[in-house]
N, C-alpha and C positions, 0 to 999 in steps of 0.2 A: 504494500500500500504506500503510495506516494504521500509524503508529509506535506502539510499546508504551511506556507510561509506566514509569518506574523504580520499584522498591520504595522506599518513603519511610520515613524515621525518624520518631520521635515529634514532631519539630518541622516535619514536612511537607517535609523536604529529601531529595534522593536519597541512598541509603545509600553510594553511591560518592563523595559530595561531603563536604568538611570544613567545619564551621561557621565556621572562620576566614576563609572566603571572603567573609563579610560585612565583614571588616576591610580587604579590598583596595579601595583607592580611587585614583582618578585623581590623579596628582601633578603632572605637567607635560607639555607638548608643546613641541617646538622651534618656536617661534612664527615665526622668520625663514624657515626652510626647510620647515616642516611635515613633517619627515622622521621623527620618532619620538615615541612616547607611552610614559610611565612609569606603571605601576599598582603600588602598593605597599601592603603590609600589615605586620603586626608581625613576621612570620617569612618573608615571601616578597616577591619583586619580579618583575615581568614588564615587559619592554621590547619594544615592537613598533616595528620599524624598516622604513621604506620604502626599498627598494633600487631599484626601477624603478616605473613606473605600475602594473605587474601583479605585482611580486614583493616579498615581505615576509619578514623574519626575526622570529620570536618567540623571544626569549631569556628564560629563566626561571632564578631562583636561589631555593633554599629553605634556610633555616637550621634545622638540626635540633639545635642546641646550640652551645656555645662553640667546639668544634673540629670540627664536622660541617656540611658544606655540600654541596648537590647542585646542579648546574647542567645546563641543557639548552638545546638550539637546534633550532628547527623552521622549515623553509622552508614558506611558504604563498603560493599565488597569491591574487589578489583575491577570486575566488569562495569559496575556503576560509576566508580571513580574515572575510569578511562573514557566512559561515555560522556560524563560531565566535563571533564577538564581537557580531554584529548580528542573529543569528538568521534571516538570509536564506538559506534552504535551497537553494542551487544545488548539488545533490549528484549529478547525473547520472553524472559520471565516476567519482567515488571512493565513492559509496554502495555499489556492488556489492561492493567489496572490504572494506567496513566494516559491512555489514549484520549480520554476526554480533555486532558490539558492541551494536548497538541491540537485537537479539533477546535477547542474554544480560543486558545491564545496563539496558536501557530508556533512551529519550531521543528527542529530536527529530531530531538530526543528529550524525554522528560521522565522523571520519577516523582510520583506524588509524595509530597513532604520531603523532597530531596533536592530537585533542581529542575530547571528547564533551560534548554540551549537551542540557539539557532546560529549557524555559522560560528563565529568566534564570540558570540554574545552569550554569556552564562549568567543565570540568576540562581542564587541559593537563598532560601530553600524552594522558591517558586516564583511565579510571575508577580511583579509589583515594582513600583518605582522607588520605594523607600520614603516617599513623601508622607507626611502626617504620621510618622512613627511606625509604619509597617516594617516588619522584620525581614527585609530582602536585601541582599548584597548583590550588586551587579559587578561583573568582572569581564573586561575585554581580554580574552585569552591571546596573549602575544607569544612569540617564540620562546622567550626566556621562562615564562610561567609554564608552558607546555614541556620544555626540556626538564625543568625541575620536577614536575609531576611525573614525567617519564622516568627519571632517575629514581624516584621513590617507589614506583611500581615494578621496575625491572627486576 
């Protein structure tokens, strides 16, 4: 089944994605153990932590002002992590439960309560712009972020 593309804003970005996602950059990786990756922007941070060879935790934090912060935690297996961050769509198992996300919002791959992605536009844990305090982090996946995640999953 061919996936529907999302509605785009005037900048050619999905309407469910926030333009601050372009500020999210790879910051560091635990070079000794290769167990976590940090991606940070001006108002958000995402940490991807390797628990086992097949299990990962994606922890995110969003600053909505001086006294307002939202945090979340998502467990992902390797196929889910590679679908989200590398665009490798291994979606057989969870696509059937998340198909409605793709039909409603448009995208390449999604997992309910996990992520939605279209091309290099990724939202964690789902569609939403982050306005008005909703708990969504937008990330524009660039080569540096993709290489760091690939290093984590290999």
